[in-house]
C-alpha positions in Angstrom: 200.2 150.3 81.4 199.7 147.3 79.1 201.7 145.2 81.5 199.6 146.3 84.5 196.5 145.6 82.4 197.6 142.1 81.5 198.5 141.3 85.1 195.2 142.7 86.4 193.2 140.5 84.0 195.0 137.4 85.4 193.5 138.4 88.8 190.0 139.0 87.5 190.4 142.8 87.4 190.8 145.5 84.8 191.9 149.1 84.4 189.1 151.6 84.0 191.6 154.4 83.4 194.7 154.4 81.1 196.3 157.8 81.3 200.0 158.6 81.5 199.2 160.8 84.6 198.6 157.5 86.5 202.4 156.8 86.2 205.1 158.6 88.2 208.8 158.0 88.2 210.3 156.8 91.5 214.0 156.1 91.8 214.3 155.9 88.0 211.4 153.5 87.5 207.9 154.2 86.1 205.4 153.2 88.8 201.6 152.9 88.4 200.2 154.9 91.3 196.4 155.0 90.7 195.1 152.0 92.6 191.5 153.3 92.3 191.8 152.6 88.5 191.3 148.9 89.2 187.8 147.5 88.8 186.3 144.0 88.6 186.6 142.5 85.1 183.5 141.5 83.2 184.7 139.5 80.1 181.4 140.3 78.3 182.2 144.0 78.3 184.8 146.0 76.3 187.8 147.6 77.8 186.4 151.0 78.8 189.8 152.7 78.9 190.7 151.6 75.4 190.0 154.9 73.7 191.9 156.8 76.4 194.9 154.5 76.1 195.0 155.0 72.3 194.6 158.8 72.5 197.3 159.3 75.2 199.8 156.6 74.3 199.3 155.1 70.8 198.3 158.1 68.7 201.1 160.4 69.8 203.7 157.7 69.0 202.0 156.9 65.7 202.2 160.6 64.7 205.8 160.8 65.7 206.6 157.6 63.8 205.0 158.6 60.5 205.4 162.4 60.5 208.8 162.5 62.1 207.7 165.3 64.5 208.0 165.9 68.2 204.5 165.6 69.7 205.3 167.2 73.0 203.9 170.5 72.0 200.7 168.8 70.7 200.3 166.9 73.9 200.6 170.1 75.9 197.5 171.2 74.1 195.6 167.9 74.2 196.4 167.0 77.9 193.8 164.2 77.9 195.0 162.7 74.6 195.0 163.5 70.9 191.5 162.8 69.6 191.1 160.0 67.1 189.6 162.3 64.4 192.6 164.6 64.7 195.0 161.7 64.4 193.2 160.2 61.4 193.4 163.5 59.5 197.1 164.0 60.4 198.4 160.6 59.5 199.8 160.3 56.0 198.2 158.0 53.3 201.0 155.5 53.6 200.1 154.7 57.2 196.9 153.1 56.0 199.0 150.1 54.9 199.6 149.4 58.6 197.1 146.9 60.2 197.5 148.7 63.5 196.5 152.1 62.0 193.5 150.5 60.3 192.3 148.8 63.4 193.1 151.3 66.2 192.8 154.6 64.3 190.7 154.4 61.1 188.2 151.8 62.4 187.8 153.6 65.7 187.3 156.9 63.9 184.7 155.3 61.5 182.8 153.9 64.5 182.8 157.2 66.3 181.5 159.0 63.2 178.8 156.4 62.4 175.6 157.7 64.0 173.5 154.6 63.1 171.9 153.0 66.1 171.3 149.7 64.2 174.8 148.3 64.5 175.0 144.8 65.7 176.4 144.5 69.2 179.9 143.1 69.4 180.7 140.0 71.5 183.6 140.4 73.8 185.7 137.8 75.7 188.8 137.6 77.8 190.8 136.0 75.0 189.8 138.8 72.5 191.0 141.4 75.0 194.3 139.6 75.5 194.7 139.4 71.7 194.2 143.2 71.5 196.7 143.7 74.3 199.3 141.5 72.5 198.7 143.4 69.2 199.2 146.8 71.0 202.4 145.5 72.6 203.8 144.4 69.2 203.0 147.9 67.7 204.9 149.7 70.4 207.9 147.4 70.0 208.0 148.2 66.2 207.6 152.0 66.4 210.7 154.2 66.0 211.3 157.6 67.5 209.9 160.4 65.4 212.7 163.0 65.8 215.5 163.3 63.2 218.9 161.7 63.7 220.4 165.0 64.6 218.4 167.7 66.5 219.3 171.2 67.6 221.3 170.1 70.7 222.0 166.4 70.2 225.5 167.0 68.8 226.4 169.7 71.4 229.3 167.8 73.1 230.6 166.4 69.8 230.6 169.5 67.6 229.3 172.7 69.3 231.5 173.1 72.3 235.0 174.7 72.0 236.8 171.4 72.6 237.6 168.6 75.0 239.9 170.9 77.1 237.0 173.4 77.5 234.8 170.6 78.7 237.4 169.4 81.2 237.8 172.9 82.7 234.0 173.3 82.9 233.7 169.9 84.7 236.3 171.0 87.2 234.6 174.4 87.8 231.1 172.8 88.3 232.5 170.2 90.7 234.4 172.9 92.7 231.3 175.1 92.9 228.9 172.3 94.0 231.4 171.0 96.6 231.0 174.3 98.4 227.2 173.9 98.6 224.9 172.0 100.9 221.9 170.5 99.0 219.7 167.5 98.6 218.2 168.2 95.2 219.7 170.0 92.2 217.9 171.0 89.0 219.9 171.0 85.7 218.1 173.5 83.4 219.1 173.0 79.8 220.7 169.6 80.7 221.3 168.5 77.1 222.0 164.7 77.2 222.7 164.9 81.0 226.5 165.1 80.9 226.6 167.3 84.0 223.5 165.7 85.5 225.4 162.4 85.5 228.4 164.1 87.0 226.3 165.5 89.9 224.4 162.2 90.4 227.7 160.6 91.4 227.3 162.3 94.8 224.0 160.4 95.4 222.0 163.6 95.2 218.6 163.9 93.6 219.1 165.4 90.1 216.3 166.7 87.9 217.5 167.2 84.3 215.3 169.3 82.0 215.8 170.2 78.3 213.6 171.1 75.4 215.3 168.6 73.1 213.4 165.3 73.2 216.3 163.3 71.6 218.7 164.5 74.3 216.3 163.7 77.2 215.5 160.3 75.7 219.3 159.6 75.4 219.7 160.4 79.1 216.7 158.3 80.1 218.0 155.3 78.2 221.4 155.9 80.0 219.8 155.9 83.4 218.0 152.6 82.6 221.1 151.0 81.2 223.1 151.9 84.3 220.3 151.5 86.8 220.6 155.1 88.1 217.9 155.8 90.6 218.5 159.5 91.4 218.1 161.2 87.9 214.7 162.3 86.6 214.9 163.3 82.9 212.2 165.8 81.8 211.3 167.4 78.5 210.6 171.0 79.3 210.6 174.3 77.3 212.1 176.8 79.8 211.1 179.7 77.5 207.5 178.5 77.6 207.1 176.3 80.7 204.0 174.3 81.3 201.6 176.4 83.4 199.2 175.6 86.2 196.0 174.2 84.5 192.6 172.7 85.3 189.8 174.0 87.4 190.9 177.1 89.3 194.4 176.4 87.9 194.8 173.8 90.7 194.4 170.5 88.9 198.0 170.4 87.7 200.8 172.6 89.1 203.2 174.7 86.9 206.7 173.5 86.1 208.2 176.1 88.5 205.9 174.9 91.4 206.7 171.3 90.7 210.4 171.9 90.6 
């Protein structure tokens, strides 16, 4: 999103929306799809989507980074982003040493809570906005995943399974079963790190790999990027509590089952 924003500024335009829902994955790559988010850029005005960008992208990653928690459940509650006041209260005291936290969380929260109408009007410019974009990019590059080194299922193929021989027999069984079927798309529910999803993807079929373990799914996504795989979609999903249809008349966003 920041890359799209930077490019749009070069062409005299700007993004008026900055939500992750404007991005869809196509053939393994994130693609910005909401062309109606582009608007003409007025350097004298602030970036109107700044707050939305922080609440949907920056704040969840800050919380994961400092609290070492998985924010997926929190994001399922705050679909439009985690509010700045919630983020400011949840971040630990040590985070205040971070310039990024002070600028993008605490300062933003203070401005929101300040009801005074006598504040001097800030002066904006193209260079100031590009400086903010550069600072946000540097923050994302420095953040580390929030989940622990070992999660519930991250060591499944190293320690939990019965052994290598068991895995070899299971691979042969899955290959034999799938070879007797005619299909274009297959969904691997409980995919772990995508061991069998990768196996099925070798046949150039569309594979959707879903698991509750964020670390496992992130490992699979990094693998697809590294090997330029275009037919695997890695999803974090809780099959015991799948995302429902939500929004007005339950029609704004479809349920996990409907989307699959």
